[in-house]
N, C-alpha and C positions, 0 to 999 in steps of 0.2 A: 324464524322464517323457514318454511319448508324448502327442501331442495326442488329446484325447477327441473322438469324433465329434460333430458338431453336429446336434441334433435338428432335423427339418424345420421345426418350429414356431418355432425360434429363429434361422432364417436371416435375414440382414440384409434389411430391408424388410417382414418379416412383422409382423403386429399380433396381440398377445396380451393377455389380461386379467391384471392384476396387483393385488396389495394390499400396498403397502410396509409393512415391519415397523419400520424405524428410519431415522434420518437418517445419511448418510455424510459424511465430510469431502470438500469439493469441490463441494457444492451438489446432489448427487443423493441418492436414497433407496434403501435395500436392499429388494429383493423377491426372491422365489424362484419358479422355474418349471422343471419337468422336472429337478429336482435340481440346478439351476444358480442361481448368484447373478446377479441382474439389477440393475444400477445405473440407476435410472430418474429422470429429471429432470422438473421442473414438476408435482410432485404433493405429497402430504403423508402422514404416517404414518396408516395405517388407511383411506385412500381406496381405493375400487375404481375402477380406471382401465383404459382400453385404451391400449396403448403400442406404438409402432413400434420394432422392433429397429434400432439405428443402427450398432452396432459389436460386435466380438468381442475379448475380452481374451486374455491369454497362454494358449497351449495349449488354447484353447476352454473354459477353466474358468469364465469369467464373461462377461457381455454388458452392453451399454449400450443404453438405450432412452429415447425421448421420449414423454411423454404426448400423446395425440391426442384423447382423449375422457374425460370424467369420468362414471362410472356412478353412484357413490355419493360425493358430495362431502364433504370434511372440514368440520367446523363452523368451521374457521379460514380457509377459502378466501374470497377476496374478488375483485371484478372487478379485473383487472390494470390498473394506471394507465398503461401504455404498450403499445399494441397490437402494435408491431413485436417486442416481447419476449415476447408472450403465445403460448404453445404451442397454445392452443385457437383462436387466430386466424391463426397462421402455421405452415406446415409446417416451416420452418427458422427458428425465432425468433432474434433478435439476442441476443448475450450481454450481460452487465452488469446484468441485473435478474432473475436466475433465481429469486429469492424474492418477486418483486413480486405474485404471486397469493395471498400469505398475509398475514394481518394482522400488524402490527409486533410485537405482544406474542408471538405464536407464533414469529415469526422469531427473536426473542431466546431463546425457550425452546429452539429447535432448536440455535442456536449454543452455548448453555450445554451441551447434551448433547454436542456435538462437542468442545468444550474438555475436558470431563470425560473422554470416551473416549480422546482422544489422550494426555492425561496419565496415564491408567491403563495403556493398551495400550503406549505407547512410553516413557513416563516411569517406569513401574513403580510408580506410586502405588496404594495399596490402594483398593478401591472404597468403603470406608467412611471414607476420609480426610476429616477434618472440613472442610478448606478447599474440597474438591471438592463436598461435600454442600451447603455454604453458598453456593457460587458462583452468582451470577445475572448474566448479561450486562446491563449498565446502558445505558439510553438516554442519548444526549447531548442530544437535543432532542425535543420533541413532534412535530416535523415530519419525515417520512421522505422528503420530496422536496426538491430544490433545494439540496442540501448539497455538491455537488462543486465545489470552487473551482478544480479542475484537470481538464480533459477532453481526451482524446486522440481525434482523429478521423482516419480514413483519408480518402482522396479517391477518388471513383469514376472510372471511365474517362471519364465525361462531365464531370468537373471539379466535382462537388458533394461536400459533406461526407458522409461515409458511416461506417458501423460494420460489424463482422463478426458473422456468426452464431457460435455457440459452436464452438470448435475448427475454424474455417474461415478460409481466406484470402480468401474471397469478400467483395466490398464491396457494401453495400446502402445506398443513399442514405437519409438521414433528414431530416425536416423540423424535428424538435425532439428534445430529450432531457431528460425531466423531472427527472433527478437533477442536472442542471447548475444551478449557481447562477443566480439570477434575472438578475443583471447580464450573464452570458454569454448567457442565453436571449434577452435583449432585443436582442442584436446581430443576430439572425436570420441566422446564418452560412450557413444553407442557401440564401440568396439570392445568395451570391457565386459567381462562376465562377472556380474555382481550377485551371483547366487549366494543367498544367506543374508543379503541386505534387503530392506524394504523401502528405503528412501535415500536419495542423494541430494544434498543441498550444496550447490556450486556457487562460489563467490569469487569475483575479481575486484580488488580495491583500486582506488584512484592512484595508488603507488605501485600497482602491478603485482601485488601479492595475490596468490591463488589459494583458496581454502576450500577443500572438498570434505564435507562431513557426511559420513555413511552411518545410517541408522541400521544396526544389525538386529535381525529378527530374534525375539525372545526364544530361547531354546537352542540357538546357534552359538558356537564359540566365537566371541569377539576376536580372540587371538588368531584362530584359524582363518576366519573371513578376512581379517586384516592382512595376514600373510599372503593369501592368494591374490587379493586385489593389489596389494603393494607390488608384488612381483610382476603382474601384468602392466601396471602403470609405469614401473621402472623400465621395462622393455620398450614401452611405447614412447615415453617422454625423456628418458635419460636421467641425468642427475637432478634430483628434486631441488637441491639447494641452488644450483645454477639457474634452474627455471623458476625459483621462488614459489615452489608448490608444497603445500602441506596437506596431508591426508589425516583425517581424524575419524576414529571409529568409536561408536557409542551404542550401547544396547538400547533398543527402541523403548520408548516410554508408553506404557499402556495404562488405561484407566482402571480404577478399582484396586483392591488389595491383591497381592500375590505373595507367596512364600519365598523365602530365600533372599539373599543379597544380590544387588546388581553387580554385574561384572565390571571391573575397572575399565575406564576409557583407555584407548591406545592412540598415540599420535606418531606419525611417521613423516619424514621429509624435512623441509626447511626449518620447522619449529619442532622442538622436542616435547614441549608441554604447554598447557593452557593456550591453545591456538587462538590467535587473533589476527585481524587484518588492520592495517593503518590507513586511515582516510585523511586526506589533506585538503585544505582550502586556503587560498590566498586572501588576506584581509588587509587592505591598504598597504601593500608592500611587505607585510609580514605573513608568516605561514602558521596557520592553526593545524593541529593534528589531533586525531582521536583514535584510540584503540577500540575496536569493536570485536567482541568475542563471538565464537560459534553460537549461532542462534540469536545473536543480538540484532536489534533493528538499525537499519540505515537506509536512506533513500536509494532506490534502485536505478534511477536515471542518472547518468554521469553529471548532467548539468543541473540537477535538482537542488543539491545543497547550496550552491552559489545563488541560484534564482530565488529560493525561498528565504535564505538568510538576508539577502539584499532587500527583498520585499517587506519582511517583518521589521527590519531596521528602519526602512523608510516610513512605514506606517506608524511605528511607535515614537519615532523621534526622541529617543532617550537622551537624558542629560546627565552629566556627572552628579553623583550623589543620590540618584534615585534607587529605589528598591524594586526588584522585579521577581515575580513568581513565575517560574517556567514549569508548567504542569504537563505531565506525560512527556517528560524531557528527553527520554531515550539516552543516548550516549553523550548528550550535551551539545548538540549542534547550535541551538538557539541560546543555550546557557552561555556558551563561549562568546557569542556576539554580544549578548546583554552585559556580560562581565567587562568586556572591552569598552562598551559605551558608558557604563555608569562609573567605572574606575574605582580607585581605592576607597573613596568616601561613600560609595554605593554598596549594594549587596544583591546577591542572587540566591534564591531558593529553588532547587531543582528537585521535583518529585517524580519518581518513576516506579512502576509496579514490578517490572521485570527484574528478576534477580541478576541475570547476566548483564543486562544493559545498565542497570543501576550501578553495579560493581564497576563496569567499564567507566562510567561517568565519574565515580569517586576517584578512581585511579588517574583518569585523564586530568583532573584538576589538582589533585594532590601532587602529582609528579610535575605539573607545569606544562605538560604536553599540549593541553588545549588553551594555554594562555599566551598572550603576546605582551609587549611592553606595557600597553595600557591596562591590561587586566592582571598583571603580575601580582598585585597586592589586593585585588578585589576579593572580599569575603564571599566564598561560594559554599553553600551547604547543600549536600546531596543526600536525599532521603529516599530509601526504598520503602514504598508504601502504596496502597491503593489511594488514589488522589482524594476521593471523597472522604475516606477515613482520616487522612492526615489533615485535611482542611477542617473537619469537625473537631479534631484534637486541638488545633491551634487558634481557631476562631475566637474563643474567649480571651486568649492572650492578646490577639490583635485588637479586639474591642476595648480591652482595658488599657492598652498602650504598652503592655509589657513586651510585645513583639511589634516590630515596625510594620505599618500598613503598606502594602505594595503600591507603587505609583502606576505600575502596569502589570498585566497578567498575560502570559502566552499560553495558549492551549493547542496541543497537537495530539488529539486522541486517536485511537484506532478506529476502524471502520464503523463501529456502532455509535460513535460520538461520545460526548461527555455526559449527557443526560440532565434531567431536571434538577436533581439534587446538587450536582456540581455547579450548575448555572446559578442556582440560588445562593450557594456558598460564595461564588465569585462576586455576586452582587453584594453580599454582606461584607466582603473584603473592602468594598468601596474604592477600587482603583479609579484612576482618571480615564483609563482606556484598556481595552481587551483586544488582543489579536487572536483570532481563531484560525488555525490551519487545518483544513478538512480534506480527507481523502474520499469522503462520501458526501455527495450533495444533499441526500435525504437527511443524513444526520445533522449536517449544517443547518438545513431548513428547520428541523425540529428544535435544535438548540437556539437558533435565531428567534423562533417563536417565543421560547421561554424568556430570553433576554428582553425582547420587545415588550412583553407583558410587565417587566420590571422597570421599564423606562429607558432602555438602551436602544440605540439605533445604529445601523450600519452607515459609516461615513467614508469608507474606502473598500473597494472590492476588486480582486483580480483572480484570474483562473489560468492554470497552466496545463498543457497537454503533456504531462509527465509519463503517460502510458499509451503511446501511439498504437493504433490498431486494436485497442481494447475500448470498452465503454467507460473506463475509469478516468477521473479527472481530479486534479488538486485545486482547491480554492482557498484563498486567503482573504479574510474579512476583518476589518477594524470596527470595533464597537465603541461608542462614546455615549455618555448619559445625556438624555434630552434635557 
């Protein structure tokens, strides 16, 4: 199909008047002009806005735009809590708070619409499917700020913490970030001179441990950058051990080959080597713990681990003696829950591709840290592998009976989803139920479509607003064979 000519009014940089009709997946809203679809950000359904065209889609069939002026505001609009991300205050607003101009109740309403649409359009669920009609994205907290326990900062050319505008590699210095947990905000990271570093990953755990990981630019001395930043941080924060602060310095990882060896990592502060944070979760009066290393995955909302664990457990209704496969298992959040539910006569297989997080999981269960009385003797096997590759390896043994068939499968893939191959493999495992934890509704929609084609149906569905003021939403679905 040939490219359609671009109307002069829709050329990049032009400003047009739009009224969005519906929300789209990804944080934008769908409007129409000159018989073309316009994906416009920083607005709301029914608003009349002036928007600047910022990009052109495939074959000139659709366009992208940012709101620059509101002519007729939505009743759901509010003052943005962070000016650098406010499209009405910035020509190129920072990413990460694209729904900040809307009140939290309306944000959750929009996210509900997105989950429904993706499950209908990609998953093939009928529009009148009861679980979709009943679905409401649930708040985890009354507070929509200060929830990020893990924040990733870029570093500006001047050596200050920075963030990026939407879909841009440009760095813009920031003084504060209101989504960050209060413990991280109190560090005043913007006051540090980070020259020589290219990235800062800041973490505060549920136990109050603070881990700051600095990626040092290739060609810079890790030792000299660490010395300079450590001296500044010590002057600003005092005794690191008393504050439970660890600073870790590592040479940035770049793609492709390069000559020479990597410089050794350096750790300063409360921990002397192999920096980790400890995460805790109460489970029926007992306390589960996980060590999560630098770069390892953990849920970033403080209430998310408890909400997700309780939901997965409620949906699966595991019994003593069952076998569970926990795929994309991370540090073992759901693995620990499953091990406690199935007990010593059951078993859990945890498969994770990340070297860091898989190693964390292995240590968490070998040491007993992630075990309570009910799971003290539960056999837990932790495997570092691509999920699809490991399932392909073990499926013949499952089919022949040499390896136990799982009663239940838990899936918690990254944003791209599990994909058709893994869905087919899960079907071949023939569990009685599958729970899918999704951080992207489009990925859940696609994988739902694959499962439905193989005779599975969604029998329970919940969604959580784990990322307030952003377009992201977490969904948990239970699948059972028809």
